[in-house]
C-alpha positions in Angstrom: 0.1 0.1 -0.1 2.8 2.3 1.0 4.4 1.7 -2.7 1.0 2.3 -4.3 0.9 5.8 -2.5 4.2 6.7 -3.4 3.7 5.8 -7.2 0.5 8.1 -7.2 2.5 10.8 -5.8 5.1 10.3 -8.3 2.5 10.3 -11.0 0.8 13.7 -9.8 4.5 15.1 -9.7 5.2 13.9 -13.2 2.0 15.4 -14.5 2.0 18.7 -12.6 5.6 19.3 -12.1 6.0 21.7 -15.1 3.1 24.0 -14.1 2.7 24.2 -10.3 6.6 25.0 -9.4 6.5 27.5 -12.3 3.6 29.3 -10.9 4.9 29.1 -7.6 8.0 30.6 -8.9 6.2 33.6 -10.8 4.3 34.3 -7.4 7.5 34.4 -5.3 9.0 36.7 -8.1 6.1 39.0 -7.5 6.3 39.0 -3.9 10.2 39.5 -3.8 10.4 42.4 -6.6 11.5 45.7 -5.9 8.9 48.1 -4.5 8.8 51.9 -4.7 6.8 55.0 -4.8 5.8 57.3 -7.7 5.0 54.9 -10.8 3.7 54.4 -13.0 4.0 57.7 -14.5 5.8 60.1 -12.2 4.0 61.9 -9.4 6.0 64.8 -8.0 6.0 64.6 -4.2 4.9 67.9 -3.5 1.8 69.0 -1.5 -0.2 71.8 -3.1 -3.8 72.6 -2.6 -5.2 68.8 -2.6 -4.0 65.5 -1.3 -1.5 63.6 -3.4 -2.4 60.1 -4.9 0.8 58.5 -4.6 1.6 55.1 -6.6 3.0 52.6 -4.8 4.1 49.7 -7.0 6.0 46.4 -7.2 8.5 46.3 -10.5 7.8 42.9 -11.7 9.7 43.0 -14.9 7.1 40.6 -16.7 3.3 40.5 -17.0 1.7 40.6 -13.5 -1.3 38.7 -13.9 0.0 36.0 -11.6 0.9 38.9 -9.2 -2.3 38.7 -7.0 -3.1 39.3 -3.6 -0.4 41.7 -2.6 -0.4 44.7 -0.5 2.1 47.2 0.6 2.1 48.4 4.4 3.0 52.3 3.9 4.0 54.4 7.1 2.9 58.1 7.4 5.4 60.8 9.0 3.3 60.5 12.3 4.0 56.8 12.4 0.4 55.7 11.4 0.2 53.0 9.0 -2.0 52.0 6.1 -2.4 48.9 3.9 -2.3 49.6 0.1 -3.7 46.9 -2.2 -1.5 46.3 -5.2 -4.3 45.3 -7.5 -3.7 47.1 -10.6 -1.4 46.3 -13.6 0.6 48.9 -15.3 3.7 49.4 -17.4 6.6 52.0 -17.2 5.8 53.3 -20.7 9.3 52.3 -22.1 8.4 50.4 -25.2 11.7 48.2 -25.4 11.4 46.3 -23.3 8.3 47.2 -21.1 8.5 47.2 -17.2 5.7 45.5 -15.8 4.2 46.8 -12.5 1.6 45.7 -9.9 0.4 49.1 -8.2 -1.8 50.4 -6.0 -2.4 54.2 -4.6 -1.6 55.6 -1.4 -3.5 58.9 -0.3 -1.3 61.2 1.1 -3.3 64.0 3.3 -3.1 67.7 2.6 -2.9 68.7 6.4 -0.4 66.2 7.6 1.2 64.7 4.5 4.4 66.4 4.4 7.4 64.7 5.9 9.0 61.2 5.3 6.9 58.5 4.2 8.0 54.6 4.0 6.9 51.6 2.5 7.7 49.1 5.3 6.4 45.7 4.2 5.1 43.8 1.2 2.4 41.3 2.2 1.0 38.4 0.7 -1.7 36.8 2.8 0.2 35.9 6.0 3.5 36.2 4.7 5.5 39.5 5.2 8.4 40.9 3.5 9.9 43.7 5.5 11.3 46.8 3.3 12.4 50.0 4.1 11.8 52.2 1.1 11.5 56.2 1.7 9.9 59.3 0.0 9.9 62.6 1.4 7.0 64.9 0.7 7.4 68.6 0.6 4.9 71.4 0.7 5.1 73.1 -2.8 7.1 76.4 -3.3 6.2 78.5 -5.9 9.1 81.2 -7.1 8.7 83.8 -9.8 11.6 86.0 -11.5 10.6 89.1 -13.0 12.2 90.4 -16.2 14.8 92.8 -14.9 15.2 96.2 -16.2 17.9 96.6 -19.0 20.9 98.4 -17.3 23.9 100.3 -18.6 27.5 100.4 -17.8 28.2 99.5 -13.9 24.9 99.7 -12.9 23.7 96.6 -11.3 21.0 94.5 -12.3 18.2 93.8 -9.7 16.6 90.6 -9.7 13.1 90.7 -8.1 10.4 88.2 -7.9 8.1 86.3 -5.3 8.4 83.6 -3.0 5.4 81.7 -1.7 4.7 78.0 -0.3 1.5 76.2 0.3 0.2 75.8 3.8 -1.4 72.9 5.4 -4.8 74.4 4.5 -3.7 74.5 0.9 -3.2 78.3 0.6 -0.2 80.0 -0.7 1.8 82.2 1.9 4.8 84.5 1.6 8.1 82.9 2.7 9.0 85.7 4.9 12.7 85.5 5.9 13.6 82.7 3.7 16.9 83.1 1.8 17.0 82.6 -2.0 19.9 82.5 -4.4 20.1 83.8 -8.0 22.3 81.6 -10.5 23.5 82.0 -14.0 22.9 79.4 -16.7 24.4 77.4 -18.1 26.9 76.5 -15.5 24.7 77.4 -12.5 27.1 79.9 -11.0 25.9 81.7 -8.0 25.6 85.4 -8.7 24.0 86.7 -5.4 21.3 86.0 -2.6 18.7 87.6 -0.6 16.0 87.3 1.8 12.2 87.2 1.4 10.3 90.3 2.7 7.0 90.2 4.6 5.1 90.5 1.3 6.9 87.6 -0.2 9.1 89.6 -2.5 12.9 89.7 -2.8 15.6 91.8 -4.6 18.9 90.8 -5.2 21.6 93.1 -6.9 23.6 91.4 -9.4 27.0 92.7 -11.1 26.7 91.2 -14.5 28.3 92.5 -17.2 26.6 91.1 -20.3 23.3 89.4 -21.2 23.0 86.6 -18.7 20.6 83.8 -18.3 19.3 83.9 -14.9 17.1 81.7 -12.5 16.2 81.9 -8.7 16.4 79.2 -6.4 15.5 78.1 -2.9 17.2 75.3 -1.0 14.8 73.5 1.3 16.3 72.9 5.0 15.1 69.2 4.4 17.3 67.4 2.0 16.7 67.2 -1.7 14.3 69.9 -2.5 15.7 72.9 -4.7 12.7 74.6 -6.3 13.4 77.1 -8.8 12.0 80.0 -10.8 11.6 79.9 -14.8 14.3 81.6 -16.5 14.8 85.0 -17.7 17.5 87.0 -19.6 18.9 90.0 -18.3 20.0 92.8 -21.0 22.9 94.9 -20.6 24.4 98.0 -22.3 27.7 99.3 -22.5 28.2 102.7 -21.2 31.1 105.1 -22.8 32.4 108.1 -21.5 33.1 111.2 -23.7 36.6 111.3 -25.0 39.5 113.1 -23.6 42.0 114.6 -26.3 43.6 117.5 -27.5 42.0 119.3 -30.4 45.2 120.2 -32.0 48.7 118.3 -32.2 51.9 118.4 -34.4 53.1 116.4 -37.2 55.2 113.5 -35.6 53.8 114.1 -32.2 52.1 111.3 -30.4 48.7 112.0 -29.7 46.5 110.5 -27.2 42.9 109.8 -26.5 41.3 108.3 -23.3 38.0 107.7 -21.4 36.3 105.0 -19.7 33.9 102.1 -20.7 31.9 99.7 -18.7 30.8 97.1 -17.9 33.8 94.5 -17.4 36.7 94.4 -19.7 35.9 95.8 -23.2 38.0 95.9 -26.2 38.8 99.4 -27.6 40.1 100.1 -31.0 41.2 103.7 -32.7 39.9 104.2 -35.9 40.6 107.0 -38.6 38.4 108.2 -41.4 39.9 108.4 -44.8 37.1 110.2 -46.7 35.4 106.9 -47.8 35.7 104.5 -44.6 37.0 104.0 -41.2 40.3 102.0 -41.0 42.4 101.1 -38.0 44.7 103.7 -37.0 47.3 101.4 -35.1 46.2 101.4 -31.4 43.9 98.9 -29.7 43.6 97.2 -26.3 41.1 96.1 -23.4 40.1 98.4 -20.7 41.8 98.4 -17.6 40.1 96.9 -14.1 38.8 100.5 -13.3 37.3 100.8 -16.9 39.9 103.1 -18.3 41.8 103.2 -21.5 44.1 105.5 -23.6 44.7 105.1 -27.4 47.5 106.5 -29.4 48.2 108.2 -33.0 51.3 109.7 -34.5 50.1 112.0 -37.4 52.6 112.0 -40.5 51.1 115.1 -42.3 49.2 118.1 -41.5 45.3 118.7 -41.9 42.2 118.1 -40.3 41.3 114.5 -39.2 38.4 112.3 -37.9 39.2 109.8 -35.5 37.2 107.5 -33.4 37.3 105.1 -30.4 35.1 102.0 -31.1 34.4 100.1 -27.9 32.8 96.5 -28.1 32.4 93.7 -25.9 30.2 90.2 -26.0 26.4 90.2 -25.0 25.9 93.8 -24.9 22.8 95.1 -26.8 24.6 98.3 -28.1 28.1 97.0 -28.8 30.1 98.1 -30.9 29.6 101.6 -29.6 32.0 104.7 -30.6 32.5 108.4 -30.0 34.5 110.9 -32.4 37.2 113.2 -32.1 38.2 115.8 -34.5 42.0 116.8 -34.6 43.9 119.6 -36.4 47.2 118.6 -37.3 50.1 121.5 -38.0 
């Protein structure tokens, strides 16, 4: 009788051995699959004026029709736990190959939802797989950056705008006292910083010397949240002083013309008019750190001459610019 029982058992294994273990393996792969927040799609972890519906998903890697009976235990910042049924099929949206998902949705409440959320377990019936997957939820910050007024020369450009944040009641409030920074694209260089006033506005003077792409950023005290404003382009004009020169000189004498030009290091070139066109007069160079320059010319014949200093620089709306000098040579 014992031999007959063993024979029947062997027959069952022979008939079902290719299916039952395979189904169990699929179910085990579902149960052991990576779990996380935010997919399918991408739900930003920012609370504004309504609760968040945050996906919680197992990344199964293959069609998940066999991945049934699964739940996830999600812990709120205050320690309260809720069970999320992973009862929906989804895909990542990438076609080659698609990433298959089994997911559900956790509701993150508006009033108490900001803070660190965690997935602490994946469950299948009485089985529990402990995990520790976290997601920090922030109250959304809205930053604006006004179009700056175009400035000339050494006048600083002032970056202005607003900084507001959603409250637990879903309303926007000024971020009074918060520090903001203004950066230059494309390298994100820091140009200046300022503090938000009681009305939610800020003003940051910037020493820019040419057309510059700007954005404002807030660095949240909690990690990994750096909201930014939209980008604007600040425009700049060069400013050139009147020329200092002697109106008369002698043949063979070294005549000079000087002045200042801003902003930054600019190129200056002395030109002379031939009666038909302006040509290089033999003296050129950059402005000094204080914006000053001097150009020189040695006349070879007597007469009445028109000369000019041409100033140029990158990213300036009125570059090149020039001023003329009229000189009598005796």
